[in-house]
N, C-alpha and C positions, 0 to 999 in steps of 0.2 A: 615147590612152585617157583621159587626164585630162580632155580636152575633152568627153567624152561625159557626159550627165547620168544615164544608166542603161545597163544591159546586160541580156543574157539569160544567166543562170547555168544551166549544164547539169551534171547529175550522172547517174550510171548506176543505174537501177532493175534489180534482178536478174531480173525477169520481162519487163518491156516495153521494156527498153533505155533510151534517153536520156529523161531528164526535163528539161524546160526551163521556167524561171520567170523573169519579169522581176525585176531586182534593182537596188537602189541599191548603190553601192560607193565606196571610196576606195583610192588606191594611194599607198604610201610606199616608195620604193626598189623592192626585189623583193618587198615585202609587199602584200597586197590584203585588204581586209576588207569583209564584207557583213553588214549588220545582220540579226538574226533577227526584228525587229519586222515586223508585218504591218499593212496598212491595213484589210483586211476581217476581221471577227471570226471566230474559229475556236473549235471546242469544246475543242481541246487545244493545248498548247504543243509537242506532239510533231509536228515537221514532216517530211514525206517526204524533203526534201532532206538533212536532218540524218541520218536513218536511212540514206539512200543513201551518204552520206559516211562513216558509221560502218563500212559494209561495204567501200567502195572510196574512198579519200581523193582520187582524181583527179577533177578537174572542169575546166570551161572557162568563160570569160566572153567573150561575143561582143558587140561594140559596132559600130554602123553608122550611117551617115548616108545617107538617101535623099532625092533631090530630083527629083521627077517631071518638072519643067520643065527642069532643067539637069543632064544626066548627067555633066558635067565635075566636079560637086561630090560625086559618089558616093565613099564609102570604107567600109571595114570593117577591124576588127582583132579578133583572137582571142588571148586569153591562156590558155595551158595552165597549170593550177594543180594544186597538191597541198595538201590541208588540213593545217594545222599547229595546235598548241595556241596559243591566244592568249597572247602574252607579257604578263604582268601589268604590265610597265612600258610596254608599247605600247598596251594597251587604251584608256586615257584619251586618248592621242593620236589613235587611230582614231575614237573617239567625238566628240572635238572637231572633227576634220576632217569627219565626217559631218554634224554640226550646222551647220558653216559652209557645206557644199555643199548641204545640204537644210534650209532654214529650218523645214520642217514638224517636224523633230526637236527644235527649241528647246523647252526646258522638259520634255522627256519622258525618262524613263529607258529604257535599252535592255534588252530581254529578254536579249540576248547578242549575240555576234559570231561569225561564221564567219571564221576567219583562214586565209589561204592564202599559199604561197610561189609566185611566178611562175616556172615552169620553162621557158617558151618563149613566143614571140610570132610571129604570122604576120598578114599583112594586105595590103591592096591599096588604092590610091587612083587614081581616074581621072586626077587631075592629076599623078600620078607622085611626089607629095611624101610 
């Protein structure tokens, strides 16, 4: 999962079911953080994924690699998550790691972080590794 540069974060909307959005992330041990910053401008800081997590703290992050020319390189991994409060001692560590992984965050303040505990992992690799 650390090798993936992004994933798809899924939360549960009460009316339409699964909401899926692309997400930047970092993993530290059993913790995973997703920044709340967005690239495209919005009218509000109130994000649907946050409202979904307020109702149901369960989520998942799916990362995958596709190679149309060489299927022996295909893989995917899914982390089952539960939202937790961001530990004040860990917030700066997550932000530092996000800036290191994504240079676009250099010099920018984060609006906030979604913090999760990883509760399970599933995956597959064509190479069996």
